[in-house]
VOPAGU-2260 file (C-alpha; in pm, 1 decimal, decimal comma):
REM VOPAGU-2260
SITE   aa  ch    i         X         Y         Z
SITE  MET   A    0       0,0       0,0       0,0
SITE  ALA   A    1     150,8     331,9    -115,1
SITE  ILE   A    2      57,6     534,6     194,6
SITE  LEU   A    3     120,8     269,3     458,7
SITE  PRO   A    4     337,3     492,7     686,4
SITE  GLU   A    5      73,5     766,7     682,1
SITE  LEU   A    6    -201,6     517,2     764,2
SITE  VAL   A    7      -4,0     382,4    1060,5
SITE  ILE   A    8      47,9     731,9    1202,1
SITE  LEU   A    9    -316,7     825,3    1138,9
SITE  THR   A   10    -433,5     506,9    1311,5
SITE  ALA   A   11    -214,1     592,3    1609,9
SITE  ALA   A   12    -360,5     943,1    1632,5
SITE  LEU   A   13    -715,0     807,8    1618,1
SITE  ALA   A   14    -634,6     541,0    1877,2
SITE  PHE   A   15    -507,0     800,3    2124,6
SITE  PHE   A   16    -808,8    1018,2    2054,7
SITE  VAL   A   17   -1031,1     728,4    2163,0
SITE  LEU   A   18    -811,1     664,3    2468,3
SITE  SER   A   19    -841,6    1030,4    2567,1
SITE  LEU   A   20   -1214,4     972,2    2623,0
SITE  PHE   A   21   -1142,8     731,0    2906,6
SITE  LYS   A   22   -1012,9     803,2    3254,1
SITE  GLN   A   23    -798,6     594,6    3489,4
SITE  LEU   A   24    -581,8     458,9    3209,8
SITE  ASP   A   25    -269,1     255,6    3271,2
SITE  PHE   A   26      -4,2     497,5    3141,9
SITE  THR   A   27     252,3     220,3    3101,2
SITE  GLN   A   28      32,7      56,5    2839,3
SITE  VAL   A   29     -33,9     393,9    2673,5
SITE  LYS   A   30     332,6     481,9    2633,8
SITE  ASN   A   31     423,0     131,1    2518,6
SITE  SER   A   32     147,5     153,2    2257,2
SITE  ALA   A   33     292,1     483,1    2133,7
SITE  ILE   A   34     638,8     333,2    2094,3
SITE  CYS   A   35     493,3      30,1    1915,0
SITE  PHE   A   36     312,8     254,3    1667,6
SITE  GLY   A   37     641,6     437,5    1602,9
SITE  VAL   A   38     823,9     110,4    1535,4
SITE  ILE   A   39     543,7      -6,2    1303,5
SITE  ALA   A   40     572,2     326,2    1114,6
SITE  ILE   A   41     944,1     260,0    1063,8
SITE  ILE   A   42     870,0     -89,8     932,7
SITE  GLY   A   43     598,6      48,7     704,1
SITE  SER   A   44     841,0     308,8     567,4
SITE  LEU   A   45    1099,8      40,6     497,2
SITE  ILE   A   46     843,5    -181,9     324,3
SITE  ASN   A   47     734,7     107,2     101,0
SITE  PHE   A   48    1082,7     250,8      48,4
SITE  ASN   A   49    1090,5     191,4    -327,2
SITE  THR   A   50     717,0     233,5    -385,4
SITE  GLN   A   51     603,4     476,2    -655,0
SITE  ALA   A   52     250,1     607,8    -690,8
SITE  THR   A   53      54,7     922,7    -772,3
SITE  LEU   A   54    -260,7     990,7    -571,8
SITE  PHE   A   55    -535,3    1249,1    -528,6
SITE  PHE   A   56    -541,0    1378,1    -885,4
SITE  GLY   A   57    -163,8    1413,6    -902,2
SITE  SER   A   58    -128,1    1631,1    -592,7
SITE  TYR   A   59      37,1    1357,8    -385,5
SITE  GLU   A   60     340,8    1165,3    -505,0
SITE  VAL   A   61     493,5     862,5    -338,9
SITE  ASP   A   62     850,3     816,9    -460,2
SITE  LEU   A   63    1200,1     747,4    -330,8
SITE  TYR   A   64    1240,7    1112,3    -228,6
SITE  SER   A   65     930,4    1124,5     -10,8
SITE  GLN   A   66     981,3     774,4     129,5
SITE  LEU   A   67    1334,9     859,0     240,1
SITE  PHE   A   68    1205,3    1149,5     445,6
SITE  LYS   A   69     914,5     945,7     581,6
SITE  LEU   A   70    1161,5     688,2     708,3
SITE  MET   A   71    1360,8     959,0     885,3
SITE  ILE   A   72    1044,4    1114,2    1031,1
SITE  SER   A   73     929,0     774,5    1162,9
SITE  PHE   A   74    1271,3     705,3    1311,3
SITE  GLY   A   75    1293,9    1045,3    1479,2
SITE  LEU   A   76     941,0    1020,0    1616,6
SITE  THR   A   77    1013,6     678,9    1767,9
SITE  ILE   A   78    1331,5     802,1    1937,8
SITE  VAL   A   79    1140,7    1097,2    2087,2
SITE  LEU   A   80     874,3     857,8    2216,3
SITE  ILE   A   81    1143,5     640,1    2376,1
SITE  PHE   A   82    1336,7     905,9    2564,3
SITE  GLY   A   83    1018,3    1094,8    2651,3
SITE  GLN   A   84     823,8     788,9    2760,6
SITE  ASP   A   85     772,9     909,1    3118,6
SITE  LEU   A   86     629,8    1249,4    3010,6
SITE  LYS   A   87     746,3    1392,9    3342,5
SITE  ASP   A   88     615,5    1742,4    3274,8
SITE  ILE   A   89     279,6    1654,3    3115,9
SITE  ASP   A   90     -25,2    1613,5    3340,9
SITE  GLU   A   91    -132,1    1251,2    3360,0
SITE  ASP   A   92    -491,1    1311,6    3253,4
SITE  ILE   A   93    -392,6    1468,5    2918,2
SITE  ARG   A   94    -112,0    1234,0    2814,8
SITE  PRO   A   95    -326,0    1047,7    2554,9
SITE  GLU   A   96    -410,2    1386,8    2398,8
SITE  TYR   A   97     -39,4    1470,5    2400,5
SITE  TYR   A   98      40,9    1157,0    2201,7
SITE  MET   A   99    -250,2    1226,5    1967,0
SITE  PHE   A  100    -116,2    1572,3    1873,5
SITE  LEU   A  101     237,9    1438,2    1846,5
SITE  PHE   A  102     128,9    1177,7    1592,0
SITE  LEU   A  103     -87,9    1432,1    1407,9
SITE  SER   A  104     213,3    1659,4    1368,3
SITE  ALA   A  105     418,6    1368,6    1233,6
SITE  LEU   A  106     132,4    1282,7     996,1
SITE  GLY   A  107     132,3    1638,2     862,5
SITE  LEU   A  108     505,4    1619,3     799,1
SITE  MET   A  109     470,4    1287,1     617,0
SITE  MET   A  110     199,3    1435,4     398,7
SITE  LEU   A  111     414,8    1742,8     341,0
SITE  VAL   A  112     708,1    1556,4     188,3
SITE  SER   A  113     476,6    1387,5     -63,7
SITE  SER   A  114     272,4    1696,1    -154,8
SITE  VAL   A  115     344,8    1841,7    -500,2
SITE  GLU   A  116      51,5    2083,4    -519,6
SITE  LEU   A  117      18,5    2415,1    -338,0
SITE  VAL   A  118    -311,1    2346,3    -159,8
SITE  ALA   A  119    -187,5    2003,4     -45,6
SITE  ILE   A  120     134,7    2163,9      79,4
SITE  PHE   A  121     -60,6    2425,4     273,5
SITE  VAL   A  122    -296,7    2172,9     434,5
SITE  SER   A  123      -9,4    1941,2     530,9
SITE  LEU   A  124     199,5    2223,6     671,8
SITE  GLU   A  125     -85,9    2359,1     881,6
SITE  LEU   A  126    -180,1    2014,3    1013,3
SITE  SER   A  127     173,8    1968,6    1138,0
SITE  SER   A  128     205,4    2324,1    1270,5
SITE  PHE   A  129    -121,5    2352,3    1460,7
SITE  ALA   A  130     -61,1    2023,3    1638,1
SITE  LEU   A  131     270,4    2164,8    1759,9
SITE  TYR   A  132     108,4    2491,7    1863,9
SITE  LEU   A  133    -111,4    2287,2    2098,5
SITE  LEU   A  134     171,5    2070,1    2232,1
SITE  VAL   A  135     373,6    2362,4    2366,3
SITE  PRO   A  136     122,8    2493,1    2628,7
SITE  MET   A  137      38,7    2139,4    2745,1
SITE  ARG   A  138     335,8    2154,3    2981,2
SITE  SER   A  139     250,2    2148,5    3353,1
SITE  ASP   A  140     261,8    2473,4    3551,2
SITE  ARG   A  141     579,3    2509,2    3754,2
SITE  LYS   A  142     623,7    2728,9    4064,2
SITE  GLY   A  143     355,3    2970,6    3956,1
SITE  LEU   A  144     532,2    3038,6    3624,4
SITE  ARG   A  145     349,5    2968,4    3301,5
SITE  ILE   A  146     623,8    3025,6    3047,7
SITE  GLN   A  147     471,8    2753,5    2833,1
SITE  MET   A  148     170,9    2977,8    2767,4
SITE  GLU   A  149     387,8    3266,7    2655,8
SITE  ALA   A  150     589,1    3029,0    2437,8
SITE  GLY   A  151     273,4    2887,4    2280,8
SITE  ILE   A  152     138,7    3234,2    2201,9
SITE  LYS   A  153     466,6    3344,8    2042,4
SITE  TYR   A  154     485,4    3023,2    1842,7
SITE  ILE   A  155     138,4    3056,9    1693,1
SITE  LEU   A  156     174,0    3431,9    1623,4
SITE  PHE   A  157     499,6    3388,1    1434,8
SITE  GLY   A  158     357,0    3080,9    1264,3
SITE  VAL   A  159      52,2    3269,4    1139,9
SITE  MET   A  160     276,3    3547,0    1009,3
SITE  ALA   A  161     493,1    3298,5     820,4
SITE  THR   A  162     182,2    3130,6     679,9
SITE  GLY   A  163      60,7    3467,7     554,5
SITE  PHE   A  164     385,6    3523,8     366,5
SITE  MET   A  165     367,1    3177,0     218,1
SITE  LEU   A  166       4,5    3211,1     105,7
SITE  PHE   A  167      77,4    3547,9     -52,5
SITE  GLY   A  168     360,0    3389,8    -251,6
SITE  MET   A  169     141,8    3095,2    -349,1
SITE  SER   A  170    -127,2    3332,0    -479,3
SITE  TYR   A  171     134,9    3499,0    -696,9
SITE  LEU   A  172     249,6    3162,4    -832,6
SITE  PHE   A  173    -107,5    3069,8    -917,4
SITE  GLY   A  174    -171,6    3407,2   -1077,5
SITE  LEU   A  175     143,0    3387,8   -1289,5
SITE  THR   A  176     106,2    3028,5   -1405,1
SITE  GLY   A  177    -264,5    2945,8   -1370,3
SITE  SER   A  178    -183,6    2624,1   -1184,0
SITE  THR   A  179    -121,4    2501,3    -833,0
SITE  TYR   A  180      84,2    2196,0    -936,5
SITE  LEU   A  181     459,2    2234,2    -887,9
SITE  SER   A  182     548,4    2067,1   -1218,4
SITE  GLU   A  183     321,6    2302,3   -1412,4
SITE  ILE   A  184     441,9    2602,1   -1211,3
SITE  VAL   A  185     802,4    2527,3   -1310,7
SITE  THR   A  186     703,2    2533,6   -1677,1
SITE  GLY   A  187     482,7    2840,3   -1639,0
SITE  LEU   A  188     747,4    3045,5   -1460,0
SITE  GLN   A  189     982,8    3021,0   -1755,4
SITE  ASP   A  190     761,7    3264,8   -1947,3
SITE  ALA   A  191     642,1    3466,4   -1646,4
SITE  PRO   A  192     766,1    3820,4   -1569,0
SITE  GLN   A  193    1085,7    3753,5   -1374,3
SITE  PRO   A  194    1054,6    4014,8   -1096,4
SITE  ALA   A  195     707,3    3888,8   -1006,2
SITE  ALA   A  196     809,3    3522,9   -1035,4
SITE  LEU   A  197    1116,1    3579,3    -821,0
SITE  PHE   A  198     911,3    3763,8    -560,5
SITE  ALA   A  199     662,2    3477,6    -547,0
SITE  VAL   A  200     930,8    3212,6    -496,5
SITE  ILE   A  201    1097,5    3416,8    -221,3
SITE  MET   A  202     766,6    3463,7     -37,5
SITE  VAL   A  203     695,6    3091,0     -49,5
SITE  LEU   A  204    1048,7    3015,9      70,4
SITE  GLY   A  205     990,6    3255,0     360,2
SITE  GLY   A  206     709,0    3039,3     490,8
SITE  PHE   A  207     934,7    2736,1     489,3
SITE  PHE   A  208    1223,6    2925,3     649,9
SITE  PHE   A  209    1002,2    2957,9     958,2
SITE  LYS   A  210     997,6    2580,4    1003,9
SITE  LEU   A  211    1373,3    2559,0     954,8
SITE  ALA   A  212    1433,6    2859,4    1186,8
SITE  VAL   A  213    1630,7    3058,0     931,1
SITE  PHE   A  214    1706,5    3424,8    1001,0
SITE  PRO   A  215    1496,7    3647,8    1011,8
SITE  LEU   A  216    1209,7    3404,6    1083,9
SITE  HIS   A  217    1383,3    3261,9    1387,6
SITE  PHE   A  218    1256,9    3477,2    1674,6
SITE  TRP   A  219    1026,3    3209,8    1811,5
SITE  VAL   A  220    1301,2    2952,7    1864,2
SITE  PRO   A  221    1465,2    3030,4    2203,2
SITE  ASP   A  222    1142,1    3108,5    2387,9
SITE  VAL   A  223     954,0    2808,4    2246,5
SITE  TYR   A  224    1244,5    2574,8    2320,5
SITE  GLN   A  225    1261,8    2701,8    2678,6
SITE  GLY   A  226     886,7    2713,0    2738,8
SITE  ALA   A  227     792,8    2372,5    2596,9
SITE  SER   A  228     848,2    2049,5    2786,9
SITE  ASN   A  229    1177,0    1871,5    2721,9
SITE  GLU   A  230    1010,2    1600,3    2513,8
SITE  THR   A  231     818,3    1853,6    2305,2
SITE  THR   A  232    1131,3    2059,0    2246,4
SITE  GLY   A  233    1314,3    1744,4    2137,9
SITE  PHE   A  234    1048,2    1689,8    1872,2
SITE  ILE   A  235    1031,4    2054,0    1758,0
SITE  ALA   A  236    1410,0    2077,6    1734,9
SITE  THR   A  237    1441,4    1784,1    1498,9
SITE  ILE   A  238    1148,7    1632,0    1309,0
SITE  PRO   A  239     984,7    1944,1    1154,9
SITE  LYS   A  240    1321,5    2044,2    1010,8
SITE  LEU   A  241    1313,3    1730,2     796,5
SITE  GLY   A  242     987,2    1841,8     639,4
SITE  ALA   A  243    1121,6    2194,5     590,1
SITE  VAL   A  244    1431,9    2074,5     405,6
SITE  ALA   A  245    1228,0    1835,8     190,4
SITE  LEU   A  246     993,3    2115,1      90,5
SITE  LEU   A  247    1269,5    2372,2      37,0
SITE  ILE   A  248    1444,7    2142,3    -207,7
SITE  ARG   A  249    1121,6    2095,0    -401,8
SITE  VAL   A  250    1058,4    2470,1    -417,3
SITE  MET   A  251    1418,8    2554,5    -509,1
SITE  THR   A  252    1358,2    2379,1    -840,0
SITE  LEU   A  253    1110,8    2661,6    -915,2
SITE  ALA   A  254    1382,1    2927,3    -908,8
SITE  THR   A  255    1429,5    2975,8   -1282,1
SITE  GLY   A  256    1563,4    3275,0   -1471,7
SITE  GLU   A  257    1730,2    3517,9   -1226,2
SITE  THR   A  258    1860,8    3239,1   -1005,2
SITE  GLN   A  259    2172,7    3433,3    -908,2
SITE  PHE   A  260    1962,4    3670,8    -700,9
SITE  VAL   A  261    1815,1    3374,8    -510,6
SITE  VAL   A  262    2167,8    3239,7    -454,3
SITE  TYR   A  263    2291,2    3571,9    -313,4
SITE  LEU   A  264    1981,1    3594,9     -95,0
SITE  LEU   A  265    2051,2    3248,8      46,9
SITE  MET   A  266    2413,3    3349,5     106,9
SITE  VAL   A  267    2307,7    3649,9     313,0
SITE  LEU   A  268    2048,2    3450,5     509,6
SITE  ALA   A  269    2299,2    3171,0     571,8
SITE  LEU   A  270    2560,0    3407,7     713,5
SITE  MET   A  271    2307,5    3598,7     924,1
SITE  SER   A  272    2170,2    3272,8    1063,8
SITE  MET   A  273    2518,0    3142,7    1147,6
SITE  PHE   A  274    2645,9    3456,2    1318,8
SITE  TYR   A  275    2323,9    3535,3    1503,5
SITE  GLY   A  276    2277,5    3177,2    1621,3
SITE  ASN   A  277    2636,3    3112,6    1730,6
SITE  LEU   A  278    2700,3    3449,6    1895,2
SITE  SER   A  279    2371,8    3429,2    2085,4
SITE  ALA   A  280    2444,2    3072,1    2197,0
SITE  LEU   A  281    2772,4    3183,1    2355,5
SITE  VAL   A  282    2597,5    3358,8    2645,4
SITE  GLN   A  283    2319,1    3111,3    2717,8
SITE  LYS   A  284    2289,7    2931,7    3050,9
SITE  ASP   A  285    1979,0    2725,2    2973,4
SITE  VAL   A  286    2078,7    2419,3    2770,4
SITE  LYS   A  287    1761,7    2419,0    2557,8
SITE  ARG   A  288    1801,9    2786,7    2469,9
SITE  MET   A  289    2161,7    2716,5    2371,5
SITE  LEU   A  290    2051,9    2429,8    2147,3
SITE  GLY   A  291    1782,5    2655,6    2003,3
SITE  PHE   A  292    2031,0    2922,0    1898,7
SITE  SER   A  293    2268,3    2656,5    1768,3
SITE  GLY   A  294    1979,7    2523,0    1558,2
SITE  ILE   A  295    1950,0    2864,5    1393,3
SITE  ALA   A  296    2320,4    2847,4    1307,9
SITE  HIS   A  297    2286,4    2495,4    1167,4
SITE  ALA   A  298    1997,7    2615,7     948,3
SITE  GLY   A  299    2248,6    2853,2     790,9
SITE  PHE   A  300    2477,5    2561,2     713,5
SITE  ILE   A  301    2191,8    2373,3     548,1
SITE  LEU   A  302    2138,6    2670,3     316,3
SITE  LEU   A  303    2494,7    2618,0     189,7
SITE  GLY   A  304    2373,1    2297,2      26,7
SITE  LEU   A  305    2063,6    2460,3    -122,5
SITE  LEU   A  306    2241,8    2757,2    -279,4
SITE  THR   A  307    2450,0    2529,0    -499,6
SITE  MET   A  308    2131,9    2472,6    -701,6
SITE  ASP   A  309    2240,8    2124,2    -807,9
SITE  VAL   A  310    2176,7    1760,7    -720,6
SITE  GLY   A  311    2503,2    1721,4    -531,8
SITE  GLY   A  312    2430,4    2014,8    -301,7
SITE  TYR   A  313    2077,3    1897,2    -233,7
SITE  GLY   A  314    2204,8    1547,4    -154,1
SITE  ILE   A  315    2457,0    1685,2      95,5
SITE  ALA   A  316    2184,8    1900,2     254,7
SITE  ILE   A  317    1973,7    1586,6     308,6
SITE  TYR   A  318    2275,7    1406,1     453,8
SITE  TYR   A  319    2347,0    1695,7     688,4
SITE  ILE   A  320    1990,1    1734,9     814,3
SITE  SER   A  321    1967,3    1360,2     881,5
SITE  GLY   A  322    2288,3    1380,1    1084,7
SITE  TYR   A  323    2166,6    1693,4    1261,1
SITE  VAL   A  324    1848,4    1518,2    1369,3
SITE  ILE   A  325    2042,1    1225,0    1516,0
SITE  MET   A  326    2289,7    1454,4    1695,4
SITE  ASN   A  327    2011,6    1655,7    1856,0
SITE  LEU   A  328    1812,9    1346,9    1951,1
SITE  ALA   A  329    2118,4    1218,3    2138,5
SITE  CYS   A  330    2147,0    1546,0    2330,3
SITE  PHE   A  331    1777,6    1562,4    2417,0
SITE  LEU   A  332    1779,9    1199,7    2529,3
SITE  VAL   A  333    2035,0    1301,6    2791,8
SITE  LEU   A  334    1843,5    1616,6    2891,7
SITE  CYS   A  335    1515,1    1431,7    2936,5
SITE  THR   A  336    1682,2    1161,3    3144,3
SITE  VAL   A  337    1888,5    1392,6    3367,0
SITE  SER   A  338    1590,2    1619,1    3433,2
SITE  GLN   A  339    1437,3    1461,6    3743,6
SITE  GLU   A  340    1091,1    1617,6    3717,4
SITE  GLY   A  341    1092,5    1753,7    3364,3
SITE  GLU   A  342    1241,0    2089,8    3466,1
SITE  ASN   A  343    1465,9    2290,0    3236,1
SITE  LEU   A  344    1835,6    2226,6    3284,0
SITE  GLU   A  345    2104,9    2488,0    3301,1
SITE  ILE   A  346    2456,7    2404,9    3194,5
SITE  GLN   A  347    2566,6    2397,6    3560,2
SITE  ASP   A  348    2309,2    2125,4    3628,8
SITE  LEU   A  349    2528,7    1890,4    3423,6
SITE  LYS   A  350    2822,2    1924,0    3663,2
SITE  GLY   A  351    3010,2    1600,2    3711,5
SITE  LEU   A  352    2774,1    1402,1    3491,7
SITE  HIS   A  353    3054,2    1158,0    3409,9
SITE  LYS   A  354    3050,0    1050,6    3774,7
SITE  ARG   A  355    2673,6    1066,6    3823,0
SITE  GLN   A  356    2596,5     867,1    3506,1
SITE  PRO   A  357    2894,3     784,4    3277,5
SITE  VAL   A  358    2682,6     647,8    2991,1
SITE  LEU   A  359    2476,9     965,5    2962,4
SITE  ALA   A  360    2791,4    1178,8    2981,1
SITE  PHE   A  361    2938,2     978,9    2692,1
SITE  ILE   A  362    2620,5    1017,0    2483,0
SITE  LEU   A  363    2605,9    1391,6    2551,4
SITE  ALA   A  364    2973,3    1439,6    2466,0
SITE  ALA   A  365    2935,1    1250,6    2137,6
SITE  GLY   A  366    2628,8    1453,4    2040,3
SITE  LEU   A  367    2794,6    1786,1    2121,6
SITE  PHE   A  368    3123,3    1690,8    1954,0
SITE  ALA   A  369    2924,7    1605,0    1642,1
SITE  LEU   A  370    2729,8    1932,5    1651,9
SITE  ALA   A  371    3059,0    2120,0    1689,7
SITE  GLY   A  372    3194,8    1954,3    1375,6
SITE  ILE   A  373    3474,7    1751,8    1531,4
SITE  PRO   A  374    3593,3    1439,2    1342,1
SITE  PRO   A  375    3513,5    1155,4    1300,7
SITE  PHE   A  376    3150,3    1239,8    1373,7
SITE  VAL   A  377    2880,9    1312,9    1115,8
SITE  GLY   A  378    2879,0    1685,3    1196,1
SITE  PHE   A  379    3236,8    1723,0    1075,5
SITE  MET   A  380    3181,3    1534,3     751,9
SITE  GLY   A  381    2856,6    1719,5     683,0
SITE  LYS   A  382    3009,1    2064,0     735,1
SITE  PHE   A  383    3319,3    1970,4     536,0
SITE  MET   A  384    3115,4    1859,5     236,5
SITE  LEU   A  385    2884,4    2160,5     256,7
SITE  LEU   A  386    3184,5    2394,7     252,3
SITE  THR   A  387    3359,2    2213,9     -33,1
SITE  GLY   A  388    3030,8    2199,6    -224,9
SITE  ALA   A  389    2991,0    2577,4    -190,1
SITE  LEU   A  390    3348,1    2626,0    -315,7
SITE  ASP   A  391    3278,8    2400,6    -614,3
SITE  ALA   A  392    2963,0    2598,8    -693,4
SITE  GLY   A  393    3168,0    2918,7    -706,0
SITE  PHE   A  394    3453,5    2771,9    -910,5
SITE  ASP   A  395    3486,9    2903,3   -1265,7
SITE  SER   A  396    3630,0    2625,9   -1480,7
SITE  VAL   A  397    3730,1    2874,3   -1751,2
SITE  THR   A  398    3936,0    3112,8   -1538,2
SITE  GLY   A  399    4020,8    2860,6   -1266,8
SITE  VAL   A  400    3918,7    3112,3    -999,4
SITE  ILE   A  401    3664,9    3080,6    -718,0
SITE  SER   A  402    3406,8    3358,5    -715,0
SITE  LEU   A  403    3471,3    3605,8    -430,8
SITE  PRO   A  404    3119,4    3582,3    -275,1
SITE  TYR   A  405    3147,1    3204,5    -248,9
SITE  LEU   A  406    3500,3    3226,4    -106,9
SITE  LEU   A  407    3395,4    3479,0     157,1
SITE  LEU   A  408    3090,9    3267,4     240,1
SITE  VAL   A  409    3305,0    2960,1     306,8
SITE  ILE   A  410    3555,0    3159,2     514,6
SITE  MET   A  411    3275,9    3306,6     728,3
SITE  ALA   A  412    3118,1    2962,9     769,9
SITE  ALA   A  413    3452,8    2819,4     884,0
SITE  ILE   A  414    3485,6    3101,2    1138,9
SITE  ASN   A  415    3138,8    3015,8    1268,7
SITE  THR   A  416    3244,6    2655,5    1312,4
SITE  GLY   A  417    3521,6    2777,5    1540,7
SITE  ILE   A  418    3277,2    2991,2    1741,5
SITE  ALA   A  419    3043,1    2695,9    1786,5
SITE  ILE   A  420    3320,4    2471,8    1917,6
SITE  TYR   A  421    3362,3    2700,1    2220,0
SITE  TYR   A  422    3009,7    2677,8    2358,9
SITE  TYR   A  423    2958,7    2311,3    2273,5
SITE  LEU   A  424    3280,9    2207,5    2444,3
SITE  SER   A  425    3205,1    2428,5    2743,2
SITE  VAL   A  426    2911,9    2199,5    2818,7
SITE  VAL   A  427    3134,5    1891,5    2781,9
SITE  ARG   A  428    3388,4    2055,2    3013,5
SITE  VAL   A  429    3124,0    2104,0    3282,4
SITE  ALA   A  430    3005,0    1744,4    3245,9
SITE  TYR   A  431    3354,2    1592,8    3262,7
SITE  THR   A  432    3578,2    1821,3    3469,2
SITE  ALA   A  433    3351,0    1996,0    3721,2
SITE  ASP   A  434    3288,0    1841,9    4061,4
SITE  PRO   A  435    2932,8    1705,1    4095,9
SITE  GLU   A  436    2910,6    1866,6    4442,5
SITE  GLU   A  437    2577,9    1757,4    4596,4
SITE  LYS   A  438    2394,4    1687,1    4273,9
SITE  PRO   A  439    2213,7    1351,3    4280,8
SITE  ASP   A  440    2304,9    1047,9    4074,8
SITE  VAL   A  441    2102,7     996,9    3759,7
SITE  GLN   A  442    1909,7     676,8    3704,1
SITE  VAL   A  443    1868,4     548,0    3348,8
SITE  ASN   A  444    1707,8     223,3    3237,6
SITE  GLY   A  445    1897,5     -11,3    3011,2
SITE  PHE   A  446    1661,8      35,5    2716,6
SITE  THR   A  447    1703,9     413,7    2705,4
SITE  ALA   A  448    2081,0     383,3    2752,2
SITE  GLY   A  449    2096,0     130,6    2468,7
SITE  VAL   A  450    1905,2     364,7    2239,6
SITE  GLY   A  451    2146,9     645,0    2328,8
SITE  VAL   A  452    2449,5     430,6    2249,3
SITE  PHE   A  453    2282,4     330,2    1921,3
SITE  LEU   A  454    2247,0     699,3    1829,9
SITE  VAL   A  455    2616,8     751,2    1905,4
SITE  LEU   A  456    2705,5     460,5    1676,7
SITE  LEU   A  457    2492,2     614,6    1402,1
SITE  ILE   A  458    2669,1     948,0    1449,6
SITE  ILE   A  459    3007,1     777,5    1407,6
SITE  VAL   A  460    2907,6     548,1    1119,7
SITE  LEU   A  461    2742,3     826,4     920,4
SITE  GLY   A  462    3051,1    1038,7     970,8
SITE  ALA   A  463    3294,0     765,6     867,6
SITE  LEU   A  464    3087,8     622,0     579,5
SITE  PRO   A  465    2886,9     903,5     420,4
SITE  ALA   A  466    2904,9     790,7      57,7
SITE  ARG   A  467    2615,2     544,0      68,5
SITE  ILE   A  468    2372,8     789,7     231,4
SITE  ILE   A  469    2466,4    1071,3      -6,3
SITE  THR   A  470    2422,9     841,5    -306,7
SITE  ILE   A  471    2072,3     747,8    -190,3
SITE  ALA   A  472    1991,6    1115,1    -125,1
SITE  GLU   A  473    2113,5    1223,1    -470,2
SITE  THR   A  474    1916,3     943,6    -635,5
SITE  ALA   A  475    1607,6    1056,1    -447,9
SITE  VAL   A  476    1657,6    1419,0    -554,2
SITE  LYS   A  477    1697,2    1319,0    -917,9
SITE  ALA   A  478    1354,5    1155,3    -898,8
SITE  ILE   A  479    1187,7    1493,8    -842,5
SITE  MET   A  480    1391,4    1714,1   -1078,1
């Protein structure tokens, strides 16, 4: 069945909706059911990996490209369900509703990566987004503070603004081409007035930049990360970015004609995202806020792959975002486990973690080393290939000279890598060299620890053997171009 992963996720959402109608539920069975649905979604994605189909009057395509992202979404969702299985900061009577919205958001993202028509893209994006808007304020009140409410309000306000930009751009695309199908829009834009066509593409990209947290549509990130529960933040920081990258690559194929302007725009946004994210992360004390700002910086790196405007760059961008998701999941697994009652952790709360729980300290160090871009982890290989890909894009084979904008872009990106190393390693320093003082030992069950070690192995393997993943990603991209 072509849409087996989507059906599994939809069934899970409906099942938890029914469970929400009952009281006095055994939460152990509820959380185990959620994890089982996640595993079944992974199996369904693997079964349908090479499936090809066109549904709903051509607005929904099932191909290698979409199935690759659905597999990553299913995997990420399952990991979040595993390390967030206790839902420490979610009231017990609304936990089935929490799972329902979590699966609905994942369903929207799965639909998004297969949507090739503007209305389908809009519906999928809003299904995913509104479920997340509801997840953020579901966090329990803590010490009279209701930061989750403020975070939820900011999230939905910025989201509505981004949606407005996107819809405005979509209306332009429809007006210029007379179609809402991406394939027909690509053809129609070739004869459309270039300033208007370029404006439309940029507006649509702006809506997607919100999901990826690209400057200047990033303002929601630190407050939402801090205000949401640890499990919710772990989901927001990883899975929606997969859908954003998938959609951005599809839309980038629309940039015809004056593509150089789009490239320069992406260069500026990439640099602004890197510098703003990294410099802001330097002064953060809350770990989730730090990871939020670092996510903005990583979004800038992902744009390096998109601005190449070729299959190789898109393939590397997919490789990098897959590695980024795994790196962040490893870090959030540690945060959720160390947090005794679901409270936010400051960097100082990780003091002496290597003595309090050596396995978690190892997982955290591996995740942060990878995010910093230290070999042999996937973060290093991803950044290295993004930088070399940008240099190749700016290389003039006739003159044998690299274009100055591309050269400056790579130099600035390398400087940002150095900035990021400082604040990532400062957390590792606290975890490994500071005295634990009177901080309690951390208990972790064998299953969660095993999953964390598995994520570390993935981080290392993807970094040491990237060729296979990039080949699959490039093959998938070719299927949609």
